[in-house]
KOLMI-295479 format. One record per residue (C-alpha): x, y, z. Coordinates in steps of 0.25 Angstrom, whole numbers, plus 2048, in hexadecimal, padded with zeros to 3 digits. Last residue first. Layout:
BEGIN
<site><x>X</x><y>Y</y><z>Z</z></site>
...
END
This chain:
BEGIN
<site><x>A24</x><y>669</y><z>181</z></site>
<site><x>A28</x><y>664</y><z>18E</z></site>
<site><x>A25</x><y>66D</y><z>19B</z></site>
<site><x>A2C</x><y>677</y><z>1A4</z></site>
<site><x>A23</x><y>680</y><z>1AD</z></site>
<site><x>A23</x><y>68E</y><z>1B1</z></site>
<site><x>A17</x><y>690</y><z>1BA</z></site>
<site><x>A11</x><y>69D</y><z>1BE</z></site>
<site><x>A05</x><y>69E</y><z>1C8</z></site>
<site><x>9FD</x><y>6AA</y><z>1C9</z></site>
<site><x>9F6</x><y>6B2</y><z>1D4</z></site>
<site><x>9ED</x><y>6BC</y><z>1CF</z></site>
<site><x>9F3</x><y>6CA</y><z>1CE</z></site>
<site><x>9F5</x><y>6CD</y><z>1BF</z></site>
<site><x>9E7</x><y>6C6</y><z>1BD</z></site>
<site><x>9E1</x><y>6D4</y><z>1C2</z></site>
<site><x>9D3</x><y>6D1</y><z>1C7</z></site>
<site><x>9D7</x><y>6C7</y><z>1D2</z></site>
<site><x>9D0</x><y>6B9</y><z>1D1</z></site>
<site><x>9DD</x><y>6B1</y><z>1D3</z></site>
<site><x>9E0</x><y>6B9</y><z>1E0</z></site>
<site><x>9E8</x><y>6C5</y><z>1E2</z></site>
<site><x>9EF</x><y>6C4</y><z>1F1</z></site>
<site><x>9EC</x><y>6CB</y><z>1FD</z></site>
<site><x>9F7</x><y>6CB</y><z>208</z></site>
<site><x>9F9</x><y>6C9</y><z>217</z></site>
<site><x>A04</x><y>6CC</y><z>221</z></site>
<site><x>9FF</x><y>6C8</y><z>22F</z></site>
<site><x>A0A</x><y>6C2</y><z>235</z></site>
<site><x>A0A</x><y>6B6</y><z>240</z></site>
<site><x>A05</x><y>6A9</y><z>23B</z></site>
<site><x>A05</x><y>6AD</y><z>22C</z></site>
<site><x>A14</x><y>6AE</y><z>22D</z></site>
<site><x>A15</x><y>6AE</y><z>21D</z></site>
<site><x>A08</x><y>6B1</y><z>217</z></site>
<site><x>A01</x><y>6A5</y><z>211</z></site>
<site><x>9FE</x><y>6A2</y><z>202</z></site>
<site><x>9F5</x><y>696</y><z>1FE</z></site>
<site><x>9F5</x><y>68C</y><z>1F3</z></site>
<site><x>9E9</x><y>684</y><z>1EF</z></site>
<site><x>9EB</x><y>675</y><z>1EA</z></site>
<site><x>9EF</x><y>66F</y><z>1DE</z></site>
<site><x>9F1</x><y>661</y><z>1E3</z></site>
<site><x>9FF</x><y>65B</y><z>1E5</z></site>
<site><x>A08</x><y>651</y><z>1DD</z></site>
<site><x>A00</x><y>652</y><z>1CF</z></site>
<site><x>A0C</x><y>657</y><z>1C9</z></site>
<site><x>A06</x><y>664</y><z>1C5</z></site>
<site><x>A03</x><y>667</y><z>1D4</z></site>
<site><x>A11</x><y>663</y><z>1D9</z></site>
<site><x>A17</x><y>66B</y><z>1CE</z></site>
<site><x>A0F</x><y>677</y><z>1D2</z></site>
<site><x>A14</x><y>675</y><z>1E1</z></site>
<site><x>A22</x><y>673</y><z>1DD</z></site>
<site><x>A22</x><y>680</y><z>1D4</z></site>
<site><x>A1C</x><y>689</y><z>1DF</z></site>
<site><x>A24</x><y>696</y><z>1DF</z></site>
<site><x>A1C</x><y>6A0</y><z>1E6</z></site>
<site><x>A1A</x><y>6AF</y><z>1E3</z></site>
<site><x>A14</x><y>6BA</y><z>1EC</z></site>
<site><x>A11</x><y>6C7</y><z>1E5</z></site>
<site><x>A10</x><y>6D6</y><z>1E7</z></site>
<site><x>A1A</x><y>6D9</y><z>1DC</z></site>
<site><x>A23</x><y>6E2</y><z>1E3</z></site>
<site><x>A1F</x><y>6DC</y><z>1F1</z></site>
<site><x>A23</x><y>6CE</y><z>1ED</z></site>
<site><x>A1F</x><y>6C7</y><z>1F9</z></site>
<site><x>A25</x><y>6B9</y><z>1FC</z></site>
<site><x>A1E</x><y>6AC</y><z>1F7</z></site>
<site><x>A2B</x><y>6A5</y><z>1F2</z></site>
<site><x>A2C</x><y>695</y><z>1F0</z></site>
<site><x>A3A</x><y>696</y><z>1EF</z></site>
<site><x>A3F</x><y>696</y><z>1FD</z></site>
<site><x>A34</x><y>68C</y><z>202</z></site>
<site><x>A3B</x><y>682</y><z>1F9</z></site>
<site><x>A35</x><y>673</y><z>1FB</z></site>
<site><x>A2A</x><y>676</y><z>205</z></site>
<site><x>A25</x><y>683</y><z>1FF</z></site>
<site><x>A25</x><y>67D</y><z>1F1</z></site>
<site><x>A1C</x><y>671</y><z>1F6</z></site>
<site><x>A11</x><y>67B</y><z>1FC</z></site>
<site><x>A0F</x><y>67A</y><z>20B</z></site>
<site><x>A02</x><y>676</y><z>20E</z></site>
<site><x>9F8</x><y>681</y><z>214</z></site>
<site><x>9EA</x><y>67B</y><z>219</z></site>
<site><x>9DE</x><y>67D</y><z>20E</z></site>
<site><x>9D9</x><y>66F</y><z>213</z></site>
<site><x>9DB</x><y>668</y><z>206</z></site>
<site><x>9E9</x><y>66D</y><z>206</z></site>
<site><x>9EE</x><y>67C</y><z>204</z></site>
<site><x>9FB</x><y>67E</y><z>1FE</z></site>
<site><x>A05</x><y>689</y><z>203</z></site>
<site><x>A0C</x><y>696</y><z>1FE</z></site>
<site><x>A12</x><y>69F</y><z>209</z></site>
<site><x>A12</x><y>6AE</y><z>207</z></site>
<site><x>A1E</x><y>6B7</y><z>20B</z></site>
<site><x>A1F</x><y>6C6</y><z>20E</z></site>
<site><x>A10</x><y>6C6</y><z>212</z></site>
<site><x>A0B</x><y>6D4</y><z>20E</z></site>
<site><x>A0F</x><y>6E1</y><z>217</z></site>
<site><x>A04</x><y>6E9</y><z>21D</z></site>
<site><x>9FF</x><y>6F5</y><z>216</z></site>
<site><x>9F7</x><y>6EC</y><z>20D</z></site>
<site><x>9F3</x><y>6EE</y><z>1FF</z></site>
<site><x>9EC</x><y>6E3</y><z>1F8</z></site>
<site><x>9E3</x><y>6E7</y><z>1EB</z></site>
<site><x>9F0</x><y>6E4</y><z>1E3</z></site>
<site><x>9EE</x><y>6D5</y><z>1E8</z></site>
<site><x>9FB</x><y>6CF</y><z>1EC</z></site>
<site><x>9FF</x><y>6C5</y><z>1E1</z></site>
<site><x>A03</x><y>6B7</y><z>1E2</z></site>
<site><x>A0C</x><y>6B0</y><z>1D8</z></site>
<site><x>A0E</x><y>6A0</y><z>1D8</z></site>
<site><x>A1A</x><y>69D</y><z>1D1</z></site>
<site><x>A1D</x><y>68F</y><z>1CB</z></site>
<site><x>A2B</x><y>68C</y><z>1C5</z></site>
<site><x>A31</x><y>681</y><z>1BC</z></site>
<site><x>A25</x><y>677</y><z>1BE</z></site>
<site><x>A28</x><y>66C</y><z>1B5</z></site>
<site><x>A1C</x><y>667</y><z>1AB</z></site>
<site><x>A17</x><y>65A</y><z>1A6</z></site>
<site><x>A09</x><y>65D</y><z>1AA</z></site>
<site><x>A02</x><y>654</y><z>1B4</z></site>
<site><x>9FB</x><y>65F</y><z>1BB</z></site>
<site><x>9FB</x><y>66C</y><z>1B2</z></site>
<site><x>9EC</x><y>66E</y><z>1B2</z></site>
<site><x>9EC</x><y>66D</y><z>1C2</z></site>
<site><x>9F5</x><y>679</y><z>1C2</z></site>
<site><x>9EA</x><y>682</y><z>1BC</z></site>
<site><x>9E3</x><y>681</y><z>1CA</z></site>
<site><x>9EC</x><y>68B</y><z>1D1</z></site>
<site><x>9E6</x><y>68D</y><z>1DF</z></site>
<site><x>9EA</x><y>699</y><z>1E8</z></site>
<site><x>9E7</x><y>69B</y><z>1F7</z></site>
<site><x>9E9</x><y>6A9</y><z>1FF</z></site>
<site><x>9E9</x><y>6A6</y><z>20E</z></site>
<site><x>9E0</x><y>6AC</y><z>219</z></site>
<site><x>9E1</x><y>6B1</y><z>227</z></site>
<site><x>9E9</x><y>6A8</y><z>231</z></site>
<site><x>9F4</x><y>6B3</y><z>235</z></site>
<site><x>9F8</x><y>6B6</y><z>226</z></site>
<site><x>9F0</x><y>6BA</y><z>21B</z></site>
<site><x>9F0</x><y>6B7</y><z>20C</z></site>
<site><x>9E4</x><y>6BB</y><z>205</z></site>
<site><x>9DE</x><y>6BA</y><z>1F7</z></site>
<site><x>9D9</x><y>6C3</y><z>1ED</z></site>
<site><x>9CF</x><y>6C2</y><z>1E1</z></site>
<site><x>9CC</x><y>6B4</y><z>1E6</z></site>
<site><x>9CB</x><y>6A6</y><z>1DF</z></site>
<site><x>9C4</x><y>69C</y><z>1E7</z></site>
<site><x>9BD</x><y>6A6</y><z>1EF</z></site>
<site><x>9BF</x><y>6A8</y><z>1FE</z></site>
<site><x>9B4</x><y>6A2</y><z>207</z></site>
<site><x>9BA</x><y>69F</y><z>215</z></site>
<site><x>9C4</x><y>6AA</y><z>214</z></site>
<site><x>9BC</x><y>6B5</y><z>20F</z></site>
<site><x>9C5</x><y>6C0</y><z>20D</z></site>
<site><x>9BF</x><y>6CD</y><z>207</z></site>
<site><x>9C1</x><y>6D4</y><z>213</z></site>
<site><x>9B6</x><y>6DC</y><z>21C</z></site>
<site><x>9B7</x><y>6D1</y><z>227</z></site>
<site><x>9C3</x><y>6C9</y><z>225</z></site>
<site><x>9C6</x><y>6C8</y><z>234</z></site>
<site><x>9D2</x><y>6BF</y><z>238</z></site>
<site><x>9D6</x><y>6BA</y><z>245</z></site>
<site><x>9E5</x><y>6B6</y><z>249</z></site>
<site><x>9EC</x><y>6AD</y><z>254</z></site>
<site><x>9FB</x><y>6AC</y><z>255</z></site>
<site><x>9FF</x><y>6A1</y><z>260</z></site>
<site><x>A0B</x><y>6A1</y><z>269</z></site>
<site><x>A0F</x><y>696</y><z>272</z></site>
<site><x>A1A</x><y>69A</y><z>27B</z></site>
<site><x>A28</x><y>693</y><z>27C</z></site>
<site><x>A2D</x><y>69C</y><z>271</z></site>
<site><x>A2B</x><y>6A8</y><z>27B</z></site>
<site><x>A22</x><y>6B1</y><z>281</z></site>
<site><x>A26</x><y>6B2</y><z>290</z></site>
<site><x>A1F</x><y>6B6</y><z>29D</z></site>
<site><x>A29</x><y>6C0</y><z>2A2</z></site>
<site><x>A2B</x><y>6C4</y><z>2B1</z></site>
<site><x>A30</x><y>6D2</y><z>2B5</z></site>
<site><x>A36</x><y>6D8</y><z>2C1</z></site>
<site><x>A36</x><y>6E5</y><z>2C8</z></site>
<site><x>A3B</x><y>6E5</y><z>2D7</z></site>
<site><x>A35</x><y>6EF</y><z>2E0</z></site>
<site><x>A27</x><y>6EC</y><z>2E4</z></site>
<site><x>A2B</x><y>6E0</y><z>2EB</z></site>
<site><x>A2D</x><y>6D9</y><z>2DE</z></site>
<site><x>A28</x><y>6E0</y><z>2D1</z></site>
<site><x>A21</x><y>6DB</y><z>2C5</z></site>
<site><x>A22</x><y>6DC</y><z>2B5</z></site>
<site><x>A1B</x><y>6D1</y><z>2AD</z></site>
<site><x>A21</x><y>6CF</y><z>29F</z></site>
<site><x>A19</x><y>6C8</y><z>295</z></site>
<site><x>A24</x><y>6C4</y><z>28A</z></site>
<site><x>A29</x><y>6C8</y><z>27C</z></site>
<site><x>A37</x><y>6CE</y><z>27F</z></site>
<site><x>A3E</x><y>6BF</y><z>27C</z></site>
<site><x>A38</x><y>6C0</y><z>26E</z></site>
<site><x>A2F</x><y>6B3</y><z>26C</z></site>
<site><x>A23</x><y>6BA</y><z>26C</z></site>
<site><x>A27</x><y>6C2</y><z>260</z></site>
<site><x>A1A</x><y>6CA</y><z>25D</z></site>
<site><x>A13</x><y>6CE</y><z>24F</z></site>
<site><x>A08</x><y>6D9</y><z>251</z></site>
<site><x>9FD</x><y>6D9</y><z>247</z></site>
<site><x>9F8</x><y>6E7</y><z>243</z></site>
<site><x>9EC</x><y>6F0</y><z>242</z></site>
<site><x>9E7</x><y>6F3</y><z>24F</z></site>
<site><x>9DD</x><y>6EB</y><z>259</z></site>
<site><x>9DB</x><y>6DF</y><z>262</z></site>
<site><x>9E9</x><y>6D7</y><z>260</z></site>
<site><x>9EA</x><y>6CB</y><z>268</z></site>
<site><x>9F4</x><y>6C6</y><z>272</z></site>
<site><x>9F0</x><y>6B9</y><z>27A</z></site>
<site><x>9F9</x><y>6B5</y><z>285</z></site>
<site><x>9FC</x><y>6A7</y><z>28C</z></site>
<site><x>9F6</x><y>69C</y><z>293</z></site>
<site><x>9FA</x><y>6A2</y><z>2A1</z></site>
<site><x>9F6</x><y>698</y><z>2AC</z></site>
<site><x>9F8</x><y>68C</y><z>2A3</z></site>
<site><x>A03</x><y>691</y><z>29C</z></site>
<site><x>A0A</x><y>693</y><z>2A9</z></site>
<site><x>A08</x><y>685</y><z>2AD</z></site>
<site><x>A11</x><y>681</y><z>2A1</z></site>
<site><x>A1A</x><y>68C</y><z>2A2</z></site>
<site><x>A1F</x><y>688</y><z>2B1</z></site>
<site><x>A1C</x><y>68B</y><z>2BF</z></site>
<site><x>A14</x><y>699</y><z>2BD</z></site>
<site><x>A07</x><y>692</y><z>2BE</z></site>
<site><x>A0B</x><y>689</y><z>2C8</z></site>
<site><x>A0C</x><y>694</y><z>2D2</z></site>
<site><x>A19</x><y>69C</y><z>2D7</z></site>
<site><x>A12</x><y>6A9</y><z>2D2</z></site>
<site><x>A04</x><y>6A7</y><z>2CC</z></site>
<site><x>A01</x><y>6B5</y><z>2D1</z></site>
<site><x>A0C</x><y>6BB</y><z>2C8</z></site>
<site><x>A05</x><y>6B5</y><z>2BC</z></site>
<site><x>9F8</x><y>6BA</y><z>2C1</z></site>
<site><x>9FF</x><y>6C8</y><z>2C2</z></site>
<site><x>A01</x><y>6C9</y><z>2B3</z></site>
<site><x>9F3</x><y>6C7</y><z>2B0</z></site>
<site><x>9EF</x><y>6D2</y><z>2BB</z></site>
<site><x>9FA</x><y>6DB</y><z>2B5</z></site>
<site><x>9F4</x><y>6DC</y><z>2A7</z></site>
<site><x>9FF</x><y>6DB</y><z>29C</z></site>
<site><x>A05</x><y>6E8</y><z>295</z></site>
<site><x>A07</x><y>6E5</y><z>287</z></site>
<site><x>A16</x><y>6E8</y><z>282</z></site>
<site><x>A18</x><y>6E8</y><z>272</z></site>
<site><x>A26</x><y>6E5</y><z>26C</z></site>
<site><x>A32</x><y>6EB</y><z>265</z></site>
<site><x>A3E</x><y>6E2</y><z>26A</z></site>
<site><x>A44</x><y>6E5</y><z>278</z></site>
<site><x>A4E</x><y>6ED</y><z>27F</z></site>
<site><x>A4E</x><y>6E9</y><z>28E</z></site>
<site><x>A49</x><y>6F3</y><z>298</z></site>
<site><x>A3C</x><y>6EB</y><z>29D</z></site>
<site><x>A39</x><y>6E9</y><z>28D</z></site>
<site><x>A3F</x><y>6F3</y><z>284</z></site>
<site><x>A3B</x><y>6F9</y><z>277</z></site>
<site><x>A42</x><y>703</y><z>26E</z></site>
<site><x>A43</x><y>6FB</y><z>261</z></site>
<site><x>A34</x><y>6FE</y><z>25D</z></site>
<site><x>A34</x><y>6F8</y><z>24F</z></site>
<site><x>A28</x><y>6EE</y><z>252</z></site>
<site><x>A1E</x><y>6FA</y><z>255</z></site>
<site><x>A10</x><y>6F5</y><z>255</z></site>
<site><x>A07</x><y>700</y><z>259</z></site>
<site><x>A01</x><y>6FF</y><z>268</z></site>
<site><x>9F5</x><y>6F9</y><z>270</z></site>
<site><x>9F8</x><y>6EE</y><z>27A</z></site>
<site><x>9EF</x><y>6E7</y><z>283</z></site>
<site><x>9F2</x><y>6DC</y><z>28F</z></site>
<site><x>9EB</x><y>6D2</y><z>297</z></site>
<site><x>9DF</x><y>6D1</y><z>28F</z></site>
<site><x>9D1</x><y>6CC</y><z>294</z></site>
<site><x>9CA</x><y>6C2</y><z>28A</z></site>
<site><x>9D4</x><y>6B7</y><z>28E</z></site>
<site><x>9D9</x><y>6AF</y><z>283</z></site>
<site><x>9D5</x><y>6A2</y><z>27A</z></site>
<site><x>9DE</x><y>6A0</y><z>26E</z></site>
<site><x>9D6</x><y>69E</y><z>261</z></site>
<site><x>9E0</x><y>697</y><z>257</z></site>
<site><x>9DE</x><y>69E</y><z>249</z></site>
<site><x>9ED</x><y>6A1</y><z>247</z></site>
<site><x>9F1</x><y>692</y><z>24A</z></site>
<site><x>9F6</x><y>68B</y><z>257</z></site>
<site><x>9FF</x><y>67F</y><z>257</z></site>
<site><x>A01</x><y>678</y><z>265</z></site>
<site><x>A0D</x><y>676</y><z>26D</z></site>
<site><x>A0C</x><y>682</y><z>277</z></site>
<site><x>9FD</x><y>680</y><z>279</z></site>
<site><x>9F5</x><y>68D</y><z>27A</z></site>
<site><x>9ED</x><y>68D</y><z>287</z></site>
<site><x>9E0</x><y>694</y><z>288</z></site>
<site><x>9DC</x><y>6A0</y><z>28F</z></site>
<site><x>9E8</x><y>6A9</y><z>288</z></site>
<site><x>9EA</x><y>6B7</y><z>290</z></site>
<site><x>9E7</x><y>6C2</y><z>288</z></site>
<site><x>9F0</x><y>6CE</y><z>283</z></site>
<site><x>9E9</x><y>6D9</y><z>27A</z></site>
<site><x>9EF</x><y>6E0</y><z>26D</z></site>
<site><x>9EB</x><y>6EC</y><z>267</z></site>
<site><x>9F3</x><y>6F2</y><z>25B</z></site>
<site><x>9F6</x><y>701</y><z>259</z></site>
<site><x>9F6</x><y>706</y><z>24B</z></site>
<site><x>A03</x><y>70C</y><z>244</z></site>
<site><x>A08</x><y>6FD</y><z>243</z></site>
<site><x>9FE</x><y>6F9</y><z>238</z></site>
<site><x>9FF</x><y>6EB</y><z>235</z></site>
<site><x>A08</x><y>6DF</y><z>237</z></site>
<site><x>A11</x><y>6E0</y><z>243</z></site>
<site><x>A1F</x><y>6DE</y><z>249</z></site>
<site><x>A28</x><y>6DD</y><z>23D</z></site>
<site><x>A2E</x><y>6D1</y><z>244</z></site>
<site><x>A27</x><y>6CE</y><z>250</z></site>
<site><x>A25</x><y>6D8</y><z>25B</z></site>
<site><x>A28</x><y>6D6</y><z>26A</z></site>
<site><x>A1C</x><y>6D3</y><z>273</z></site>
<site><x>A1E</x><y>6D8</y><z>282</z></site>
<site><x>A12</x><y>6D4</y><z>28B</z></site>
<site><x>A13</x><y>6DE</y><z>297</z></site>
<site><x>A10</x><y>6DC</y><z>2A6</z></site>
<site><x>A11</x><y>6E7</y><z>2B1</z></site>
<site><x>A12</x><y>6E8</y><z>2C0</z></site>
<site><x>A10</x><y>6DB</y><z>2C6</z></site>
<site><x>A14</x><y>6D9</y><z>2D5</z></site>
<site><x>A1D</x><y>6CF</y><z>2DA</z></site>
<site><x>A1D</x><y>6CF</y><z>2EA</z></site>
<site><x>A1B</x><y>6BF</y><z>2EA</z></site>
<site><x>A28</x><y>6BE</y><z>2E1</z></site>
<site><x>A24</x><y>6B6</y><z>2D5</z></site>
<site><x>A25</x><y>6A8</y><z>2D2</z></site>
<site><x>A27</x><y>6A2</y><z>2C5</z></site>
<site><x>A29</x><y>693</y><z>2C5</z></site>
<site><x>A2E</x><y>691</y><z>2B6</z></site>
<site><x>A36</x><y>69C</y><z>2AF</z></site>
<site><x>A32</x><y>6A6</y><z>2A4</z></site>
<site><x>A23</x><y>6A2</y><z>2A5</z></site>
<site><x>A1D</x><y>6A1</y><z>297</z></site>
<site><x>A12</x><y>6A9</y><z>28F</z></site>
<site><x>A0B</x><y>6A2</y><z>284</z></site>
<site><x>A06</x><y>6A9</y><z>278</z></site>
<site><x>9F9</x><y>6AC</y><z>270</z></site>
<site><x>9F8</x><y>6B5</y><z>264</z></site>
<site><x>9EF</x><y>6C0</y><z>25E</z></site>
<site><x>9EC</x><y>6C5</y><z>250</z></site>
<site><x>9DF</x><y>6CB</y><z>24A</z></site>
<site><x>9DF</x><y>6CD</y><z>23C</z></site>
<site><x>9D3</x><y>6D6</y><z>236</z></site>
<site><x>9D0</x><y>6D7</y><z>226</z></site>
<site><x>9D9</x><y>6D1</y><z>21C</z></site>
<site><x>9D8</x><y>6DA</y><z>210</z></site>
<site><x>9D5</x><y>6E7</y><z>217</z></site>
<site><x>9E0</x><y>6E3</y><z>222</z></site>
<site><x>9DE</x><y>6E4</y><z>231</z></site>
<site><x>9E8</x><y>6E1</y><z>23C</z></site>
<site><x>9E7</x><y>6DD</y><z>24A</z></site>
<site><x>9F2</x><y>6D8</y><z>254</z></site>
<site><x>9F9</x><y>6CD</y><z>259</z></site>
<site><x>A04</x><y>6C4</y><z>253</z></site>
<site><x>A0E</x><y>6BA</y><z>259</z></site>
<site><x>A1C</x><y>6B7</y><z>252</z></site>
<site><x>A25</x><y>6AB</y><z>250</z></site>
<site><x>A19</x><y>6A2</y><z>250</z></site>
<site><x>A16</x><y>698</y><z>25B</z></site>
<site><x>A08</x><y>695</y><z>257</z></site>
<site><x>A02</x><y>69B</y><z>24A</z></site>
<site><x>9FF</x><y>690</y><z>241</z></site>
<site><x>9F6</x><y>695</y><z>236</z></site>
<site><x>9E8</x><y>68E</y><z>236</z></site>
<site><x>9DF</x><y>699</y><z>232</z></site>
<site><x>9E1</x><y>69B</y><z>224</z></site>
<site><x>9D5</x><y>6A0</y><z>21C</z></site>
<site><x>9D6</x><y>69D</y><z>20D</z></site>
<site><x>9D8</x><y>6A6</y><z>201</z></site>
<site><x>9D5</x><y>6A5</y><z>1F2</z></site>
<site><x>9DF</x><y>6A6</y><z>1E5</z></site>
<site><x>9DC</x><y>69E</y><z>1D7</z></site>
<site><x>9E9</x><y>69E</y><z>1CF</z></site>
<site><x>9E6</x><y>69D</y><z>1C0</z></site>
<site><x>9F3</x><y>697</y><z>1B9</z></site>
<site><x>9F8</x><y>6A0</y><z>1AD</z></site>
<site><x>A07</x><y>69F</y><z>1B0</z></site>
<site><x>A0C</x><y>694</y><z>1A9</z></site>
<site><x>A1A</x><y>696</y><z>1A5</z></site>
<site><x>A21</x><y>68B</y><z>19B</z></site>
<site><x>A2E</x><y>686</y><z>199</z></site>
<site><x>A2F</x><y>67B</y><z>18F</z></site>
<site><x>A36</x><y>66D</y><z>190</z></site>
<site><x>A3D</x><y>667</y><z>184</z></site>
<site><x>A35</x><y>65B</y><z>17E</z></site>
<site><x>A33</x><y>660</y><z>16F</z></site>
<site><x>A41</x><y>659</y><z>16C</z></site>
<site><x>A44</x><y>64E</y><z>176</z></site>
<site><x>A4B</x><y>653</y><z>182</z></site>
<site><x>A5B</x><y>653</y><z>183</z></site>
<site><x>A5C</x><y>661</y><z>17E</z></site>
<site><x>A52</x><y>666</y><z>188</z></site>
<site><x>A5B</x><y>662</y><z>194</z></site>
<site><x>A5C</x><y>670</y><z>19A</z></site>
<site><x>A53</x><y>67A</y><z>193</z></site>
<site><x>A5A</x><y>683</y><z>18A</z></site>
<site><x>A66</x><y>68B</y><z>188</z></site>
<site><x>A6F</x><y>687</y><z>17B</z></site>
<site><x>A78</x><y>67B</y><z>17F</z></site>
<site><x>A87</x><y>67C</y><z>181</z></site>
<site><x>A8E</x><y>66F</y><z>17D</z></site>
<site><x>A95</x><y>675</y><z>171</z></site>
<site><x>A9A</x><y>680</y><z>179</z></site>
<site><x>AA0</x><y>676</y><z>184</z></site>
<site><x>AA7</x><y>66F</y><z>179</z></site>
<site><x>AAE</x><y>67B</y><z>173</z></site>
<site><x>AB1</x><y>67F</y><z>181</z></site>
<site><x>AB8</x><y>672</y><z>183</z></site>
<site><x>ABF</x><y>672</y><z>176</z></site>
<site><x>AC6</x><y>67F</y><z>179</z></site>
<site><x>ACA</x><y>67B</y><z>187</z></site>
<site><x>AD1</x><y>66F</y><z>181</z></site>
<site><x>AD7</x><y>677</y><z>176</z></site>
<site><x>ADE</x><y>680</y><z>180</z></site>
<site><x>AE3</x><y>675</y><z>189</z></site>
<site><x>AEB</x><y>66F</y><z>17C</z></site>
<site><x>AE7</x><y>661</y><z>178</z></site>
<site><x>AE3</x><y>663</y><z>16B</z></site>
<site><x>AEE</x><y>66B</y><z>166</z></site>
<site><x>AF8</x><y>660</y><z>168</z></site>
<site><x>AFF</x><y>662</y><z>15A</z></site>
END
């Protein structure tokens, strides 16, 4: 008989062999390790996390995608004043006007950016426009703490409620995005026409020596307004007539060729914030955009694991919004985690560099938490590759947006709200 060579028997034999080779569920490779050496998974979540905060005044704020001006007050953070300086550029070289040209009006048009504002849109915001007195270099880096010199006399004043959802707006008859319109002083506009045909209007290099730019700042209100200076409708437009009959316009342009610098001031009077003398372990800590303050965290217990024969499977830092902090304004949608160097400057954490999509940091509105995955950083500390330095969290878009949050610190009375670190490790028995 040739029973053992039939296809059916071969199939049956393979199934029996496969079943015999199947192992019970367990750790891969544990069957080839010596008895008693199988790795063991352990969860460590009792680390103390000391939380504090530091000032941050060196946020790069030149050539940002949006420009911010206004005033906002928050009980936890006090007053924030926003302003920006920007170049104006000629549309063409060798500008010359008809000798009969007469300036009729001038307006600065500023298109809203994104959501348009941070704060209370039911109250009017007061803005003033000034001429810059000191040049801002187009190739230099500027920061949120930069002091820009500008004329004390305003050339334009605006007061109104932010309305970025207005879809019915036009500029000189053309349908335009939502914007604000600021009347500009006619005497200021006239001096540009008075330079007709002269070297001041020969090219943009000369013009930026003649008109160094504008400075727009908030003076009152309860909102910071975001503007898109790169929008083609954001310009300073001068209306004039020729021979008392022909109406024309001349636009000084705001565009990507223009240097733009956001500048902010913070007044913490009447708040609990002490930027220069914060406690090492605070009850609450503060993360504020616009060059304000940043929350910091130190996990001293990681030093006790240095040199340990363990592998970090996961490491999750959990930061919780203080239950005492209730804001009518949106919290930061994202916090970025960094390491502080010996000068307390922000340095990218290794997990951010290797996998920015996995580190997390997004706001969970249900749990009122921010969670960060930092296994590479923790591994580097334990393996003596880096120092166990303080970490800090920064609101996203902090050179533009005012969104801020108060987090529970390591000394918060209720332990359930304190920051925590949860490690899942593998180690030999």
